[in-house]
Chimera marker file (.cmm) of the C-alpha trace (Angstrom):
<marker_set name="trace">
<marker id="1" x="129.376" y="219.209" z="83.651" r="1" g="1" b="0" radius="0.5"/>
<marker id="2" x="128.625" y="215.852" z="85.382" r="1" g="1" b="0" radius="0.5"/>
<marker id="3" x="129.343" y="215.845" z="89.300" r="1" g="1" b="0" radius="0.5"/>
<marker id="4" x="131.472" y="212.834" z="89.237" r="1" g="1" b="0" radius="0.5"/>
<marker id="5" x="134.190" y="214.969" z="87.502" r="1" g="1" b="0" radius="0.5"/>
<marker id="6" x="134.055" y="217.408" z="90.729" r="1" g="1" b="0" radius="0.5"/>
<marker id="7" x="135.003" y="214.456" z="92.924" r="1" g="1" b="0" radius="0.5"/>
<marker id="8" x="138.002" y="213.417" z="91.220" r="1" g="1" b="0" radius="0.5"/>
<marker id="9" x="141.495" y="213.916" z="92.890" r="1" g="1" b="0" radius="0.5"/>
<marker id="10" x="144.159" y="215.801" z="90.574" r="1" g="1" b="0" radius="0.5"/>
<marker id="11" x="147.935" y="215.824" z="91.753" r="1" g="1" b="0" radius="0.5"/>
<marker id="12" x="149.823" y="218.618" z="90.327" r="1" g="1" b="0" radius="0.5"/>
<marker id="13" x="153.323" y="217.766" z="90.579" r="1" g="1" b="0" radius="0.5"/>
<marker id="14" x="154.945" y="220.669" z="88.623" r="1" g="1" b="0" radius="0.5"/>
<marker id="15" x="154.852" y="224.042" z="90.735" r="1" g="1" b="0" radius="0.5"/>
<marker id="16" x="154.313" y="226.160" z="87.106" r="1" g="1" b="0" radius="0.5"/>
<marker id="17" x="151.124" y="224.145" z="86.188" r="1" g="1" b="0" radius="0.5"/>
<marker id="18" x="149.763" y="224.315" z="89.992" r="1" g="1" b="0" radius="0.5"/>
<marker id="19" x="150.050" y="228.216" z="89.681" r="1" g="1" b="0" radius="0.5"/>
<marker id="20" x="148.342" y="228.291" z="86.595" r="1" g="1" b="0" radius="0.5"/>
<marker id="21" x="145.639" y="226.038" z="87.790" r="1" g="1" b="0" radius="0.5"/>
<marker id="22" x="145.000" y="228.127" z="90.872" r="1" g="1" b="0" radius="0.5"/>
<marker id="23" x="145.029" y="231.271" z="88.527" r="1" g="1" b="0" radius="0.5"/>
<marker id="24" x="142.613" y="229.779" z="86.418" r="1" g="1" b="0" radius="0.5"/>
<marker id="25" x="140.430" y="228.938" z="89.332" r="1" g="1" b="0" radius="0.5"/>
<marker id="26" x="140.618" y="232.424" z="90.779" r="1" g="1" b="0" radius="0.5"/>
<marker id="27" x="139.867" y="234.062" z="87.248" r="1" g="1" b="0" radius="0.5"/>
<marker id="28" x="136.897" y="231.692" z="86.935" r="1" g="1" b="0" radius="0.5"/>
<marker id="29" x="135.652" y="232.937" z="90.394" r="1" g="1" b="0" radius="0.5"/>
<marker id="30" x="136.065" y="236.472" z="89.532" r="1" g="1" b="0" radius="0.5"/>
<marker id="31" x="134.122" y="236.186" z="86.157" r="1" g="1" b="0" radius="0.5"/>
<marker id="32" x="131.285" y="234.065" z="88.052" r="1" g="1" b="0" radius="0.5"/>
<marker id="33" x="130.902" y="237.202" z="90.486" r="1" g="1" b="0" radius="0.5"/>
<marker id="34" x="131.145" y="239.740" z="87.689" r="1" g="1" b="0" radius="0.5"/>
<marker id="35" x="128.497" y="238.034" z="85.503" r="1" g="1" b="0" radius="0.5"/>
<marker id="36" x="126.217" y="237.358" z="88.719" r="1" g="1" b="0" radius="0.5"/>
<marker id="37" x="126.142" y="240.828" z="89.853" r="1" g="1" b="0" radius="0.5"/>
<marker id="38" x="126.163" y="242.295" z="86.252" r="1" g="1" b="0" radius="0.5"/>
<marker id="39" x="122.912" y="240.863" z="85.254" r="1" g="1" b="0" radius="0.5"/>
<marker id="40" x="119.585" y="241.400" z="86.748" r="1" g="1" b="0" radius="0.5"/>
<marker id="41" x="119.342" y="237.813" z="87.214" r="1" g="1" b="0" radius="0.5"/>
<marker id="42" x="115.795" y="237.465" z="86.300" r="1" g="1" b="0" radius="0.5"/>
<marker id="43" x="114.499" y="235.350" z="83.621" r="1" g="1" b="0" radius="0.5"/>
<marker id="44" x="113.750" y="236.820" z="80.232" r="1" g="1" b="0" radius="0.5"/>
<marker id="45" x="110.325" y="235.029" z="80.215" r="1" g="1" b="0" radius="0.5"/>
<marker id="46" x="107.488" y="235.178" z="82.601" r="1" g="1" b="0" radius="0.5"/>
<marker id="47" x="107.486" y="231.869" z="84.767" r="1" g="1" b="0" radius="0.5"/>
<marker id="48" x="104.575" y="230.782" z="86.544" r="1" g="1" b="0" radius="0.5"/>
<marker id="49" x="104.734" y="227.745" z="89.036" r="1" g="1" b="0" radius="0.5"/>
<marker id="50" x="102.144" y="225.012" z="88.306" r="1" g="1" b="0" radius="0.5"/>
<marker id="51" x="100.754" y="222.735" z="90.750" r="1" g="1" b="0" radius="0.5"/>
<marker id="52" x="97.985" y="220.000" z="90.998" r="1" g="1" b="0" radius="0.5"/>
<marker id="53" x="95.485" y="220.534" z="88.767" r="1" g="1" b="0" radius="0.5"/>
<marker id="54" x="96.968" y="223.643" z="87.142" r="1" g="1" b="0" radius="0.5"/>
<marker id="55" x="99.228" y="221.024" z="85.449" r="1" g="1" b="0" radius="0.5"/>
<marker id="56" x="96.501" y="218.827" z="84.177" r="1" g="1" b="0" radius="0.5"/>
<marker id="57" x="95.086" y="222.159" z="82.553" r="1" g="1" b="0" radius="0.5"/>
<marker id="58" x="98.313" y="223.138" z="80.947" r="1" g="1" b="0" radius="0.5"/>
<marker id="59" x="98.693" y="219.753" z="79.118" r="1" g="1" b="0" radius="0.5"/>
<marker id="60" x="95.278" y="219.763" z="78.359" r="1" g="1" b="0" radius="0.5"/>
<marker id="61" x="94.709" y="216.381" z="80.139" r="1" g="1" b="0" radius="0.5"/>
<marker id="62" x="91.619" y="214.912" z="81.369" r="1" g="1" b="0" radius="0.5"/>
<link id1="1" id2="2" r="1" g="1" b="0" radius="0.2"/>
<link id1="2" id2="3" r="1" g="1" b="0" radius="0.2"/>
<link id1="3" id2="4" r="1" g="1" b="0" radius="0.2"/>
<link id1="4" id2="5" r="1" g="1" b="0" radius="0.2"/>
<link id1="5" id2="6" r="1" g="1" b="0" radius="0.2"/>
<link id1="6" id2="7" r="1" g="1" b="0" radius="0.2"/>
<link id1="7" id2="8" r="1" g="1" b="0" radius="0.2"/>
<link id1="8" id2="9" r="1" g="1" b="0" radius="0.2"/>
<link id1="9" id2="10" r="1" g="1" b="0" radius="0.2"/>
<link id1="10" id2="11" r="1" g="1" b="0" radius="0.2"/>
<link id1="11" id2="12" r="1" g="1" b="0" radius="0.2"/>
<link id1="12" id2="13" r="1" g="1" b="0" radius="0.2"/>
<link id1="13" id2="14" r="1" g="1" b="0" radius="0.2"/>
<link id1="14" id2="15" r="1" g="1" b="0" radius="0.2"/>
<link id1="15" id2="16" r="1" g="1" b="0" radius="0.2"/>
<link id1="16" id2="17" r="1" g="1" b="0" radius="0.2"/>
<link id1="17" id2="18" r="1" g="1" b="0" radius="0.2"/>
<link id1="18" id2="19" r="1" g="1" b="0" radius="0.2"/>
<link id1="19" id2="20" r="1" g="1" b="0" radius="0.2"/>
<link id1="20" id2="21" r="1" g="1" b="0" radius="0.2"/>
<link id1="21" id2="22" r="1" g="1" b="0" radius="0.2"/>
<link id1="22" id2="23" r="1" g="1" b="0" radius="0.2"/>
<link id1="23" id2="24" r="1" g="1" b="0" radius="0.2"/>
<link id1="24" id2="25" r="1" g="1" b="0" radius="0.2"/>
<link id1="25" id2="26" r="1" g="1" b="0" radius="0.2"/>
<link id1="26" id2="27" r="1" g="1" b="0" radius="0.2"/>
<link id1="27" id2="28" r="1" g="1" b="0" radius="0.2"/>
<link id1="28" id2="29" r="1" g="1" b="0" radius="0.2"/>
<link id1="29" id2="30" r="1" g="1" b="0" radius="0.2"/>
<link id1="30" id2="31" r="1" g="1" b="0" radius="0.2"/>
<link id1="31" id2="32" r="1" g="1" b="0" radius="0.2"/>
<link id1="32" id2="33" r="1" g="1" b="0" radius="0.2"/>
<link id1="33" id2="34" r="1" g="1" b="0" radius="0.2"/>
<link id1="34" id2="35" r="1" g="1" b="0" radius="0.2"/>
<link id1="35" id2="36" r="1" g="1" b="0" radius="0.2"/>
<link id1="36" id2="37" r="1" g="1" b="0" radius="0.2"/>
<link id1="37" id2="38" r="1" g="1" b="0" radius="0.2"/>
<link id1="38" id2="39" r="1" g="1" b="0" radius="0.2"/>
<link id1="39" id2="40" r="1" g="1" b="0" radius="0.2"/>
<link id1="40" id2="41" r="1" g="1" b="0" radius="0.2"/>
<link id1="41" id2="42" r="1" g="1" b="0" radius="0.2"/>
<link id1="42" id2="43" r="1" g="1" b="0" radius="0.2"/>
<link id1="43" id2="44" r="1" g="1" b="0" radius="0.2"/>
<link id1="44" id2="45" r="1" g="1" b="0" radius="0.2"/>
<link id1="45" id2="46" r="1" g="1" b="0" radius="0.2"/>
<link id1="46" id2="47" r="1" g="1" b="0" radius="0.2"/>
<link id1="47" id2="48" r="1" g="1" b="0" radius="0.2"/>
<link id1="48" id2="49" r="1" g="1" b="0" radius="0.2"/>
<link id1="49" id2="50" r="1" g="1" b="0" radius="0.2"/>
<link id1="50" id2="51" r="1" g="1" b="0" radius="0.2"/>
<link id1="51" id2="52" r="1" g="1" b="0" radius="0.2"/>
<link id1="52" id2="53" r="1" g="1" b="0" radius="0.2"/>
<link id1="53" id2="54" r="1" g="1" b="0" radius="0.2"/>
<link id1="54" id2="55" r="1" g="1" b="0" radius="0.2"/>
<link id1="55" id2="56" r="1" g="1" b="0" radius="0.2"/>
<link id1="56" id2="57" r="1" g="1" b="0" radius="0.2"/>
<link id1="57" id2="58" r="1" g="1" b="0" radius="0.2"/>
<link id1="58" id2="59" r="1" g="1" b="0" radius="0.2"/>
<link id1="59" id2="60" r="1" g="1" b="0" radius="0.2"/>
<link id1="60" id2="61" r="1" g="1" b="0" radius="0.2"/>
<link id1="61" id2="62" r="1" g="1" b="0" radius="0.2"/>
</marker_set>
């Protein structure tokens, strides 16, 4: 999602729509927490940080 969309102001004039919007935000937050804590949050692929000469070696650069 683009950062610009987070910066837009939203005006909710209908009370019912405002309540639905807040409910959706709360549900989203709960789902995010559940997913974060239910996963072990470790990558499924072994990752190694490459710096300096190791980057060149990785790409076989001379």
